[in-house]
N, C-alpha and C positions, 0 to 999 in steps of 0.2 A: 910288848913286841920288842924283841931284841934286834940288834943291828943286822944280823944275818937274815932274819925274817923280813925286815924292812927292805933290804937290798933285793931279796927275791920278789917281793911284791912290786917294787919299783921296776924291775926288769920285766915282770909280767905285764904291768901297765904299758910299758914302752912297746912290748911285742903286740899287745892289743891295738895300740895306736897304729903301728905299721900294717897290721892286718886290715884295720878299718880303712886306711888310706888306699890299700890295694883294692878293696871292695868299691870304694868311691870311683877309682879310676876305671874299674871294670864296668860299673854302672854307666859312666859317661860314654864309654866305648859302645856298650849295648844300646844306649839311647841313640847314638849316631847311626848305628847299623839299622835299627828298626825305623827310624825316621826316614833314612835314605830309601829303604824299601817301600815304605808307605808313599813317599813322594814320587819315586820313579814309577811305581805301579798305579799311581793316582787313586789309591785306596781311600784317601781322605774324602773323595767325592761320595762315598757311601753315606756320609751324614753331614758333610760340610760343603759350602759353595766353593771354597778354595783352601789352599794349604795354610795360609795365614790364619784363617778362621779356625781351622783344625788345631793349629798350635795354641791359639788363644783360648778356645772354648773346650776343646776335647782333652788335650794333654797338658794345658796350662804351662807351657814352656815359652820363655822369651824367644822371639824370632832370632835375635843375634846368637843366643846360646844354641838353638837348634841348628842354625846354619854353620856355626863353628864346629859343632860335633860332626855334622855330615861332611864338612870339607876335610876334617882331619881323617875321617874314614877313607876318603878318596886319596889322600896324599901319603898316608902312613900305614904301616902294618901294626898289628896288635903289639908286637915286641917293642916297637918304638913308643907306642902309647904307654905301655907298662913301664918302660924304662924312664921316660921323660915326664909323663903326666900331661893332662889336658892343658893347663895354663902355660907350661913351657913350650909345648908344641904350637899353641896359638901364637906365642911370642916369636918363636922361630919362623913360623909361616909369615908373620907380618913383617919381619925384618929382612929375610933372605929372599932373593929372587928364586924362581922355580927351579932353575938348573942348580943353584947353590943348595937348595933344600934337598934335592936328590943326592948330591954328593955328601951332604951332612949326614 
């Protein structure tokens, strides 16, 4: 493999990484949207006693992760989520007061 081929492969791998990161962010957003709907409509009661049991047994998501995802859905729009990502928005949310977050 010559240098040009290596450079092309390298760029391809980097592009794949960025696409995968976008997919991860989209999945976190979708998880938040769906969990919020299930919780608000109390759909978890169809097969669980409470929402925590639903998280633990049905979808196997940590409670803190679930609530972080749902709270980000309430406070931000998809464009924010896509731009900043899950971890950065959680950090922003924890560091800034509510009125500062809106201005941010």
